[in-house]
N, C-alpha and C positions, 0 to 999 in steps of 0.2 A: 523761448522755445528751444529745448535742448534735445539732441539726439543721443540715445543710449545704446549700448551694446547689450541686447537682451538675449541671454544664452538659455537654450533648452537642450537637455541631454536625453538620449535614448540608449538603453543598455540591453544588449542581447549577444551572448557568446557565440551563437550559431551563425551570425551574420558577419561576412568578411568585407562587405562594401555597402554603403548607405548613401543615397542621394535623394534630395528633395528639390524637384523642378517647379518653381513658382509660376503660376499662370494668372494670379489675381490677388488683390488684397483690399482691406477696408481699414480706415484709421479715422480717429476722431478729428473733426474739422479743426484746421489750424495747426495740427501736429505734423512733424516731418516724417518722411518715410524714404530711406535710402537703400532699401533692398535687403536681401537675405544672402548670407555667405554660403559657400559650399560646405557641406558636412565634412567634419574632420574628426579623427580619433583623439579624444581628450579625456584623461582621468578614467579610462576604461570604458567610456561610452562614446556614442556618436553625437557631436555637438553641432547645433545649428545656431547661428547668431542673426537675429532680426535687428537691423539698425533702424530704430524708430523712436519717436517720442512716446511719452507715457501720460495719457489722460483718458479716463474712462468715459464712455458714452453709451446710451441705449441703442443708438443707431448701429454701432459696430456689433453689439450683442444680437440685434435683430438680423443683421446680415449673416452672422455666424449660424444662427438657428435656421434661417432659410436655406443655407447651403447644405446643412447636415440632415434636416428632416427628409424622409421618414426614419432616418437612422438615429443613433444615440450618440451621446457625448460623454466623456469622462474628464476628470480634472484632478489636479493636485490640491492639497490642503483642504480647508473648509469650503464646501460648495454644495449647491442644490442640484436639481436636475438640469437647469439651464442658467446661464449667467444673466444678471440684470444689466451689467455694464462691462465693457471690455475696452482695453487700451487700443488694441489692434487685432486683426485677424488676417491670416495668409492662407490662400488656397494653392494646392499644388499636387503634383504626382510623385508618389514614392517609388523608388527603384532600389532593390537590394540584391545582393548576391549571397546565396546560401548553398553550400556543398558544390561550389563552382558553377552554379546556374543562376542566371539573372531573372528576377521576378518584378512585375509592375503591379501597382495597386489597381484593383478593378474599378474603384471609385476614387475620386479626388479626396485628399486629406485636407482638413481645415485645422490649422494650428493657431491658437490665439492666446493672448495674455490678459489676465484680469487683475483684480485687486481684492484682497479679503481682509476681514477684521484681523488686527494684529500686525498690519503693515506688510503682508506678504503679496508679492506680485506673482500670483499663481498662474498655471498654464492649463489651457483647455485643448482637447483633441477630439475631433469628431469626423464622421464619414457617413454617407448615405447607406452603406452596407454594415456599419457597426451595429452589432446586436441583431442583424437580420440575415443571418447565414442560411437559415431555412432547413427544414427537414429534408433528408436525402442529399444534402450538400456534401456529406462526408465530414462536416465539422459541427453538426448540431448537438453533439454530445459535450462540447466544450463547457466547462463549468464557469468560465469567465465570459460574461455577456458582452464585454467591451473588446470585441475581436473583429478584425477586418480580413479580407481575402486578397491574395495577390496571385497573378497567373504568370507562367513562363513567357518571357518576351519573344521567344522563338516559336511559341504556339505548340510546343511539344511537352508532354508530361502533365502531371497533375498540379493543382493549385497548392498553395500553402496558406496558413492563417497566422496572423500575429495577434496575440492577446496582450492587453495593456493593464498595468497596475501602477499605482503611485509609488515612487521611491523617495522623492523629496520635493521641495517647493518647485523646483524647475527640472525635475528628473522623472522619467517614466521607465519602468521595466517592461521589456517585450519578451514574450514567450512564443517561440515558433513551433507550429504543429504542422506536420505533413499530412496531406489529404489521402484518405483511402475511400474511394467511392463505395457507397453502401449498396447492398443487394435488396431490391424491393420485391416483396412477396405479397401477392394478392390473397387476402384472407377473408373467409366468410364468418359472420357472427354466429351462425348456426352450423352444426355438423353437416358435412356433405351427405347427399343421399346414400343410404345404405352403409354409412360408416359409423363406427362406434366412437371414434375420437377425432378423426381427421377433419380439419377446417381449411386446408390449403393443399395445393399440389406440392410435389417434392421440389426441394432446392438443394444446391450444392455449395459448400464452403471451401472446396479444394483449391480455388484460385486465390483465396485470401492469403495474406502473409502468414507463414507458419508461426505458431505459438503466440500470436497476438490475440488477446482476449476480445470478446465481442461486446458491443453495446447495441441494445435493441431499442427501437423507437416505434411507438404505436400511439393511437389516440389515448389521452388520459382516461383513466377509469377501466382500461382493458387489461386483463391478465390472461396468460395462456401457458400451455405446456409445449415444449419442443420435443418431438419424438423422432426416432429413426426407423425407417421402414426396413424390414428384414424379409427376404424372399422365402426362406425356409424355416422361419422361426417367428415367435411373437415379437411384435414391434416393441422396442425398449424406450423408456423415458430418458431423455438427455438432460433437460432442465425443467424445473417446476417454478410456478409463481413468477413468470417473467412478465414485466410490465414496461411502461415507458421509461427509457434511460437505464434499465437494468443492465449491469455488466456481469457477464458470465465468462468462465474459462474458454479457451480455444477448443474447438471441436472439428476435427478433420473428417468430414462425412459427405457422401454424395446424395443421400436420400433422406434428408431431414424434412419435416413438415410441421406446421402449426396445428395444435390439437387443443380441445377442451377450452374454448374461449369463454371467459366470464366477463360480464360487464357490471360494474358497481351500481348499486341502487341509485336511481336518480340521474344517471348518466345516459346520454343519447349517443349512439354510434350507428353509422351507416351499416346496411346489411353486408356490404363488401367494403373493406377498408384495406389500407396498406400497412404492412409491417416492414420496417427497414432494419437490416442488420449490418453493422460496420465494424471493421477491425479498429481497435483502439491503439493509438500511439502513446507509449508510456512517457509521462513527464514528471512523475513524482507525486507525493501526497502532501496536502496542506497541513495535515495533522495526523498523528499516528497514535493509536491506542491498541494495546495487546494485553493478553492475560497469560498468567503462568501458574501451573499447578503440577503436582507430582503425587506419586503414591496413591493412585486410584484403587489399586489392589482389587480388581474385579475377581470375584470368587471368594472374597473374605466374608465373614459374617456381617450382619447389619450393624453390629457393635464395633466392627473394625478388627476383630480377631483374625489374625493371619495364619498362625501355626497353632494347632491344638495343643493345650498344655501337656497332654499325656505323651506327646512325641518326644519330649526331652532331647531335642537336638537331632533326632533322626531325620534324614533327608526325606521330604515328602515324595520325591520321585521313586523312593524305594518301596513304597506301599504297593501291595498287590491284592487282587481278588476282592473279597468282601470289604476289607479294611479300606481299600482304595475307593470303592463305591460309596462307602459311608462318608468319607472325607469329601468326595466330590459333591455329594448331595448337600452336606452341611455348608460348605463354602461355595455358594453359588449365587449370592445376591447380586443383582444388577441394578438395583434402585439408585445407586450412586450415579450411574450413567444417565438415568432419567433426570435426576436433580442437576447434574452438570449441564445437560442440554438446556434445561430451562434457565439456568443461571447465566450461561454464556450468551444466550439469545436476547437477554436484556442489554441495555445500553452499556453496562459495565464490561461486557465481554470483549468489545473492541473489534478489530479487524481480523485477528487470528489468535490462536492459543498455542503456547509452548507447553509440552508435557515432558517433564524430566524423568521419565522411567517409572518402573514398577506399575505399569498399567494393569498387570495381572498379578495373582499371588503365586502362580506356578503350580497350583494343585490340580489343575484340570486342563486337558488339551484344548477344549473348546471355549475357554474363558475369553479368548480374543475375538471369537466369532461375532458376538453382538456388537463389539466395538467397531469392527471393520465392516460388517455387513449391514448394520442398522444405524449406528451413531454417525459414522463417517459420511454416508450418503446424505443424511439429514443436514449435517453441518456444512459440508463442502459443496454438494450439488444443489441442494434446495436453498441454502442460505449463504453460499459463497463465503464461508468462514473456514479457512484452512486450519488443519491441526498439524502441528510440528512436533512429532514424537521423537523421543529417545528411548533407550531401554535401560532397565535397572537390574539389580541382582536377581530379583524374583522373576523377572521376565524370562530368564534362561533356566528356570527350574522345571519347566514343563516335562511331563513324562516322555513326550516325543519332542525332540528339539526342533523338528521341522515345523512344529505348530507355534513356535514361540515368537515373541515380539521382535527379537533380533532380525529374523528373516523378513518379518513384515516391514520393519523400518527400512531394511535394505531394498526391498521391492519398491517401496514408496519413493525412496531416493532415486532409484533408477528410472522409474516409469511415470511417476505422478507429479512430483513437485515442480517440474518444469512448466506445468500448466497453471501455476499460481500467478503468473503475470496478469495484470500489469504491475502490481505493487511489489512483487518479489523478483529481484535480479540475482542470477547465479553466476559464479565463476569469473574467469578472466574476461574482461570487457563484456560481461553479461551475455556471453555467447554460448556457454555450455554449463552443464551442471557442475557445481563445485562439491564434489564428494570424493572420498578416498577410493582407492582401488577396489575395496570390498563394499563400498557404499554404506559404511557404518557411520562415519562422521559426515556432516554436511554443513554448508553455510549459505547465507543469502544476504542481500543488501537492499535496503529501501531508502530512496532519496526523499529527504524532508524538504519540501519546497517552501511553503509559507507565502502568504500574500505579500507582495511588495518587495521581494528579494530576488535578485537576478540569479544567484547561484544556489544550488541545493547543498544540503548538509547530509552526508551519508550516515546511515545507521546500520551497523553490521550485526548479524546474528550467527552464532556458532552453536551447533549441537555436537557434543562429544560423548562417546560411549566407551566405557562406563566411567572411567576416571579422567580427570582433567589433563593429566600428563602421561597416561599410559593407555592400556586397553589392547589386548591381543585380539585382533579381529579375525585371525585364522581359526581361533578356537574360543569364540565368545561365550560358549556354554560353561567354560571354566573361568569363573570370575577372577581367580587368583593367578591365572597364567598371563602375567604382564611382563613384557620384555622390551627393553629399550632398543633391542636389535631389530625389532619389527619395523620395516620402513614406513608402515602406515599407522603407527600408534599416534595418539591424538596430538602429542606435542609436535610431531612432524607435520601433521595436517595444519595446525595453527601456524606454524612457521611459514608454510606455503601461502596461506590465504589471509594472514593479518594484513591490514592496509598499511601502506607506507606512511601515510599521514597519521601521526600519533595522537592527533586531536580528534580524530573521528570517534563517533560513539560506538561502543562495542558491548554486546551482551553475550556472555559465554554460558551456555547451559550444559549441565551434566548431572548425573544422579548422586554420586557419593558426596556427602557433606563431611569430609574428614581431610586429613593432611596429605593423603596419598597423591603424589603427582604434583603437588603445589610448588615444589622447588623449581621444576622445569617451567611451570606456568608463570611463576614469578619472574623467571629469567626472560621468557619470551615477551612478557608484557611490560618490561622495564621501559619507562619513559612515556607509556601511554597514559593519558590523563582522564579518560572517560570510559572506564571499564567497569562492568557490573556482572556479577556472577548469579546465576539462577540454579539452585541445587534442590535436592530432596533428601530422601532416605531416612532421616531421623524422626519423621512424623511430627514435626513442629512447624509453626508458622511464625517467622521472625525475620528481621533484617538486622545485619550486624555491620557496623562500621568499625573495623578492628583498630586497635592502637598501633601506631608505627612501631615496627620491630617485633610485633607479636608473630611468632613463627607459624602458629596454627593457621593463620589466614594470610592471604596474599596482600602485599603492599608494594607500591612502586614509587620510587623517587620521593619517598617521604609522604606520599599521598595515599591515604587509605582508600581501598576499593570497596564499594558497598556490596555486600553479599546477602542475597535474599534466599532464605530457606523456605521453599514453597512445597509443603507436603501435607496439604489439607484435604485430600480427596478420599481418604480411606474410611472415614466414619460416615455411614449412610445418614445418620441423624443430623449431622452438621458438616456441610461441605465448605471449605475455605480455599480461596485462591487470591493471587496478587494481580492487580491491574496497574498498568503503567501507561501514562500519557506523555507524549512528546510534542511540543509546540514551539515554533520559532518565536523569539521575542526580540530579535535584532539580527543584523547582518551576520554576526558571529556568535550568537548566543541562542541556546535552546533551554526552555523550561521543562524540567522533568518532574512530573507529579505522580506519586504512587500511593496506593492504599490497599488494605485487605478487604475482601468482600466475602460475606458469609451467606449461605443459602441453607436454611434448616428444612428438614423433611416436612412437606406439607405447606410450606410458606408460599404465598402468592407472588412475592417479590424478594429481591436481594436486600441485605442489610450491609451498609458500607461503613467502614471504619474511618478514622480521621485521615485526612490527606497530608502528605509531606511533599514539599516542593524544594527542588534545588536547581541552580542555574549551571548549565554546562557551557564552557567556552570552547569555541572551535576556530582555529586559525587556518583558513583555507590555503594559506601560503606555506604552511609547514611542510617539511620534507620527512 
């Protein structure tokens, strides 16, 4: 009979102290048990050592299951729902310190060691509240069902939750989530008497944390609209098609109400039920997919003609009277927007879309109206798919500069993009919008979490207007007015917000696909290993991995940067865009997969090209 040092590790960067107080144990008959050591920091995690023999038995597995039910259990390596045999199991109370405050597990933890095929001594972890956090708990939106709750030991403040994923044979990752109590709204299945839409009383979100998105919880099969009551005007719709676990942007309002409840066929719902809305605490995304397109040229002909042949280089803004009206009538197709909406709402569209300019042709003042008044509400409010616009040379050709895309992008940067949370983080320490003084350039960051990994990998996005290294934002209507003396030209913006870690993943979007400004871009990106350019302008769809030393395209440290030319929106008959997927494949690796997607006019679905995959390496310790 031999006693072993059985080590198990728990990894969580947000915890500064970790303690496991043993209150009981079970071990196979005839095996030694000499206790459990105090937790200590080791190899970046918190290590607990169980000094005991190793021999599996069904009696220990039965003891473990009895202690955990009605909760759930999780384990490392190959395992089923419950172990058949275990070497030993230990029951205890967990105490941790996070943000200077001590928390204690609400239910005892049971830690156990088993044995799997292949010779692994794997570990099991369970608790009576694991997977049973409950609606209205403030944690019921957690995507990981293997979560437990802890309460402050001083009885003051809210609970926290710890979610568990496998890291290695004897290692668990823990993710900490702070609780925000949800607001419960009593809702009627039918409309209230005398009401056209209303199914609930008013409720307020003003006490919720600012700029945190909402997660909505309701019975499965129920969908509804959220409206805002107006005293002297028609009530307006805030969110549509909200259902159980739908995430919507933050809304600061005092008089919201539930409206137009619908119940799926075959589903049974009480006449009065509860809708719970909670603020979401951001923790990153497990997988990221986005799309990129350029040169929609709203207002061009259906064949994609932008400038009438007879103009011979005459600026369209110079047309007046009858000639102007004829041009505006001919160049007014908006079917490409309809096709784009259908294409992006299929699975290929991803979480958000980047548009690298030339949204309009510049031949008509109201070409932007349908985009911002019809397309944006459908994509962002109804389907929670943000659009990340830049502007191109045609966007500043409008007869009236006040109506152009440049000002529209500025307004969006200043007022709207901050509501893209939880997936989008802006600026220094994610506390403010990262945009230049004129709100022409902007950037945001998304953390790629991935199952089983303790640390996130940042993915950075930059939108530059118009050129990668220039762009006079004082006078954007003059595309050739580019000065290095302007303190807010794009190179200065990049210099301010490029991450210090040169292995972070970076996408830089801008309109012009030529060599202007590339010299300063090359200098700024020197040493960065995972940089990708998203451009437009020349109406092609291609990706280019330039040869080292080729001056037309950017290279850094002998490594070629992949450049995507995404300009496939101009032809109504055939819309093309790029889709990119990022997924963790290891502690320091990300697989990036990209493909071209086509949507032909009248098609019921998208047509996808061949996929290309590359592996990106990330060194979290780099400076």
